[in-house]
N, C-alpha and C positions, 0 to 999 in steps of 0.2 A: 653574479651579483650586479644590480642594476647600476649602470653608469650615472654618476651624479647624485646617488642616494647616500644618505648618512646611515641607512640600515644595512644590514648584511644581506637580507633577502627581501624581494617585493613580490607578492602574489596578487593575482586578480581572481575573484571568485564570483560565481553566478550560476544559474541553473534554471531548468525547466523540468517539472515532474508531472507526469500524467501516466496512469496506467490505463491502457485502452482496451475495451471490450469490443472486438470487431463485429460481434453479432447483435450489438446493441443498436437500438434506433433513437436513443436518447441523444439530442445534440449536445455539442461541446462549445457554446459560445464563450467570448472573452469575458463575460460577466461571471462565469463559473470559477474563473481563475483568482486566487488571491495573489496580487502583484505587489511587489516592493521593489523600489529603486534606490540606487546609491545608499547614502548613509542610513536610510530607513531600515536596511537590512540588519542593522545592529540590534533591532528589537529581538532577533533570534539569539542573541548572546546569552549564554547561561541556560539555554533550553535544551530539552532532548529532542533535537532537530538536526539534520544533516548540517544545514548552514551554521547553526549553533555550534557544532563541532569544529567546523572550520574556523570560525571566529575565536573560539576558546583556545584552540591550538595554537593559533598565531599570536594571541596574547601571551600564552605560555612561553613560546619560543622567541618573542621579540621580534617578530616578522611584520613587516608593513603589509597590510591588506588593503586592496582597493575592491569596493563592491561595484558591481555593475547592475544587474538585473536578476531577479528571482521570481518565479510564479509556480503555483502548483494548483491543481484542481483535483476533486474526486473523480473516480473512474467513471467514464461514460464512452460513447461512440468515437470513432476516429476524429481527429482534429482536421478541420477544413484546411486546405492547402495555403489559402490567403492568410489564415489566422497563424498557421505554423510559421509562414514566412515572416509575418509581423513580429512574433514572439522572439523568433531566432534573430531577426534583424536588430531588435532592441539589445539582445544579448551581445551581439557582435559589436554594435556601436558603442557599448559600454566597455567592452574589452579594448577596442581601438582607442578610446579616449584615455585610458590609462596606461597604454604602452609608452615607453618599454617596460618590461617586467621580466622576472626570472622564471615565472611558472604560472599555471593556470589551474584552479580547482573548480571542476563542473559537478554540481549536485543534481543527478538525473534519477530517473526511475528504471529505465531499462526495458519497459514493456510499452512504449509509447508509439502509437501509430498514427501517421497523418495521411490524408489523401495524397496519393503518388509517392509516399515514403513509408513502406511497411516497417523498416527499421529507422524510426525517427530519431532515436538517442543517438545512433551511429551517425546519422546525418548531421546532427547538431555538432558533434565532435569533429566530423569532417569539415563543416564550414568554419568552426574555430581554427582548424589547422590551416585552412586556407589563407587565414588572416595572420597567424602568428608564426607560421613556417614549421617545417619538419623537425627542427632541432629543440623548439620549446618544450620543456617537460609539461605534460598535461596529466593530472590525476583526476580520476572520475569515480564518484561514489554511485553505487546502484543499490536497488531494492533486492531483498531475498527472491522476489518474484520477477526478476528481470529474465528476459529472453535475450541471451547473449550470443551474438554470432561474431564470426572472424572480423567483420567490418569495423566494429567498435573496438576490438581488441587491437586490431592493426593501427587504428588512429590514436589510441591512447598510450601514454607511458606506463601508467599503472591502474589498476582497477581494484577497488575494495567495496565489497558488498556487505550488507547486513548478515549477521550471524543468527538473528533471533526472529521467530514469528510466534507471538505478537512482537512487532519491532520495538524493542526496548533498549537497542544500542545504537540509535541513530547517531547521537552526538559522539559516541565512542568510535564507532567506525569512520566517521568523517575525519575525526581527529587523527585517527591513525593514518588514513590517506594523506592528510596534510603533513604529518611528520615524515612520512616516507618521501613525499615530494621534496621537502626541504633537505632531507638527506641526500637526495639525487642531485639537487642543485649544488650542494656543497661538496660533491664528488665522492661522498662516502659510500655510496652504493650505485650499481648500475642495473636497474631492474629490468628483467625480461619475463614475458608472459607465455604461458602455454594454456590453450583452451581444448577441453575435450568434452563432447556432448553425448553421453549415453542416450539411446533412443527411448527416452521416458518422458512422458507428459502427465505427471501426477496432478490431481486437483488440489487447490489450497488447503482443504481440510486435512490432507495427508501430511502437511508440512509443519505441524506443531513441533518446534524444536526442542521441547523439553522431555519428549518421549521418542522411542524408535518409531520409525526408521531414521528420521532426520537427526536426532541427538546422536545417533551411532555415527553418521558420516561427519557431522560437524565436530564431534570430540576426537575423532581421528584427525581431522584437519588441525585442530588445536594442538595435538600431540606433536605432529610434524612441525608446526610453527614454534612450539616451545623447545624442541629439539635443534632448532637452527636450520632445519632443511629447507625452509621457505621464508621469505619476508612477510607474505600474507597469503592466505588461500580463501577464495570465495566460493561457496557452494550456493548456487542459485537454483531453486526449485522449479522456476519458470512460471509463466502466467498462461494457463491452458486455454484461456479465452480470447488470446490474441492469435489470429490465424496468420501466422507468418512463418517464412523459412527458418527463422531463427527460434521459433517456439521449441521448448523442450528444455530439460534440465542441463545445466552447465557447471563445470568445474574450472575455474581460472586459478591457476597457480603462478605466483610470482617469486622468483628467485633472484639472487645477486649475481647477474651475468653467468647464469649456469642453465642455459636453455634445455639441455638434456635432462637435468634433474626436475625442472618445471615440468616437462612433458611426462616424466615418470610418475610425479606426484599426481598430476591431473588424471592420468590414466588409472592410477591405484584407486583413487577415490570414485572415479566414475564407475569402475568395476564393482566397487563396494556397494554403490547405489544400485546398480543393476542386480546384484545378488539380493537386495532387500525389496525388490519391486513388489512382491506379493503383500508386503505390509503396508504398501501404499493404497491398496484397494479399500474402498469406503462403501459401507451400506447404512443407510439412515432409517429411521422410524417413520411410518406413515403418520400424517397430521392427525387424523382422528385418535389413533392409539396414543401418540405422544401427548395430546392434551389430556386425554383420559389419565394417562400415567402421572402428569403433572398434578392433576386435581387430586388424585389418591395419595400422592406422597405426603408423609406425615408432617414435613415441615419444609419451609421455604428460606431462601428463594430457591425456586426450581428455574432454571434457565432453559427456555425453548429456543434452540437455535435454528432461526430460519434460513437455512443454508441456501435454498433457491433464490432468495433475495438478499444475497450477500453484498451489501452496499460497497465495501472496500473492494470488491471484485467487479464493480461496473454495473450492478443491477439498480433499478430506479428507487428502491426504498419505499415503494407504496403497495407491496404485495399485501393481499387481504386473506389468504387461505387460513392462517392461524387466528385472525380476528374472527372469521366466520365460525371456526371451531370453538373458540372461547365462548362466544355468545350462545351458539346452539348447545353447548354442554353446560352452560350457565356457570362458567368459572367465576370465582370472586378472588378479590386481591390480586388481580392481574394488572400489569402494565405493558403497554405495547407503544412503540414510536413509529410513526408513519409520516412520510414526506407528502404533503398534500397542500399547496398554497391556496386553492380554492376554499377547502375546508377551513383553514385558518382564518380566511377573510370572513367566512360565515360565523366564526365564533366571536371575532372582533365585533362584527355587527350586532350580535346577540349581547355581548358584554358580559362581564363577570357575574356569576349567579343566573344569567339568563339561560333559557332553554334554546338549544340549537337543534334544527332538523336539517340534515344535509346527507350527502353521501361521501364516503371516504375511501380513498385508495383506488387502485385498479385503473388509473387514468393514463398511465404512460404507454403501455401496450396491452396485449391480452395473454401475456404469459405468466402473470403473477397473481391471478384471481381478479374477479369482477369488483366494481365498486359496491361498497357495502352501505345500505341506507342506515342512518342512526338518528336517534333522538336522545339528547343527553343534556346535562347541566354543565355549563362552562365554569370551570374551577379556578383558572388562572390565565392571564395574558401577560406575554413577556416579549421583550425585544429580542430575545433568543441568545443574547450574548453570554459566553461563559469562557472560563480558561481551564485547560486540561490539568488535572492534579497528577496524572501519570499513572504508571511510569512511562508509557509511550506518549510522546509528544508533550511531556510535562512542561507547563509554562507557556505553551502556545495557545493563542485565542481560537475560539471556535465561533463561527457566524452562521448558524442555520437559518437566520432571519426570523421574522415575526413567528411567534410560537404560541400555541394555546394548549391548555389541558382540559380535557372533557371526561366527564364520567358517564359512561354508558352501562347501565346495569352494574355489573361486578368488575368492569374494566375500565381503568383510567388510560385514555388515549392521549399521548403527547404528540400533537400535530405540529410539525416543522414546515417552514416554507420551502427550505432547501434540505436535501438529504445530507446526512453526516454519518460516517461510520461509527458504530457503537463500540468503544474500547475503553470508555472513561466513566467513572461513576458521577462526574459533574453533569454529564447530560441529564440525568434525573435529579441529582441534588439541586441543580440550578433553578428547577421548576418546583421545588419543594417537596420532592418524592424521596424518601429514604430507601435506597435499594435493599438495604439489609432487612427492612420490615415487610417487604412484599412476599406474596406467596408465589406468584408466577411472573417472570419477566421474560417478554420476547426480545431477542436481540437479532438483527438482520446482519448476519456475519457468517464466518466459518470457524476462524481461530482467533481473530483479533479481540473478541470480547473477553478473553481470558485475561488480558493485560489488566483491566479494571475490576472485572466483575468476579474473577476466581476466588479472591479471598473472602467474598461474602456468600459464594454459592454453596448450597447444600446438595444440589443434584442438578445434573444437565443432561439434556436429551437433544440430540442432533437430528433435526426433522427433514424428511424427504419431500420438501415443499418443491412445487414446479418453479421453473424460471431460468434466467441467465446464469444463475449460479449452481445450476444442477450439477451433481457429481457423475451423471450419466453422459459422458463425452460423446457417445455415439449418437446422440440427438442433436449434435450441432453439425452443420454442413460444411466441414473444413474443405478448403480448396488449395491453401498455400503451405500448410504443414508439411515438412518433409516426411515421407512414408517409406518404410514401415516405421511406426512409432507405437510403443506399448502405452496405454492398454487399447488403443484403436485397432491394433493389428497383433496378431499372434507372431512372435518371434522366437525361433526355437533357440537361437544361441546368439551372444554378443560377447566380446567383439569378433 
């Protein structure tokens, strides 16, 4: 308990969240980050967000909480070293300002890469440790797509990762981490962690946690937790597009001062995951066949999942392969969101009900389709602001920037100035489009779309579109991933 404090426990919270696609050429400037400082962090209270879970748990427990600095950005290329130092420096300065304290809660992603730091999340915890010392309890929350290595485990007191994908338990898991941290500070528990990494590198699409194989693994983890075998267990599926030594699936088991039991639990779950690896293989539908199937389906919405341009996984969000197919096959009642600030500006210049002639998409790289010439009528112009209805990120504001809706033949294009991952119906509702009344909706995702769209979906088709979200991992030039690893390599047996 902090000397001179009237409260039992004083915690300091902060974080930096970025999922990094190391094969992307899309830069990650400071302007891409949503940044909040000090008491402004309280805007996350009551939201389904990791920082919201920390805030809510502290209020529930009567814990004093000091906010420092929090930022997050949609997945892109590695963060420049000077920007990483700047962000980490702000976090460290905030922590120093609020010391002394009894513990630290860090809300991180787990698959962040910076220039010169392939395991940037571990480096953040290491720098915090250098300030607070080896005895200060430090709890870390991580995404289910974290690439967890020994460095971050060694630097942390306890780690709690999300159990769901789509990520609908962000608040819950962060609250769990906060409660465990307070119990540690109060001397009720003495957490010890074990990490086991089976040689598995599944793609995001394989990690839908409501169905096997991941539901099988996580249900076993929950059974062990409910039986009192562990304080908490995290099943991290990994982020296959971050080329680092820590890449690959991870099991982290946390027990109360029982390292042997933690090791046994982590090993058991890792072997279970290994036994289910064939269920993690993914095959998707070619674009032309997918669009034809969507058009032919008797009722909508039919969701066309543009897996190759999975925004949440670090793609640019301006892929045009499915737009080309929709136009060529004369689809009607279709909606597609594309990030293209130049096209947005052309729409604003034309004005509502004006005719705009421009090109759309395909401007970030040459991996996701070429720019598509369009001529259409501008139906709506917007500042782009909306708030997630959830379940994922419920209550959290979204800011894709200036937004336009253009009708091109039978397709309504929602053009954003900045990319934003599609997991919430408000993305369309906010621009006057009722998702439930559409015939075809294109989502640039792998699994995250299910959080918002599943309740209105009549049929879904995962499309084998090209790009940085491709499920063909052999097409990427890995250099740092520890080999052998499945499915890049044939492995006869493990362990």
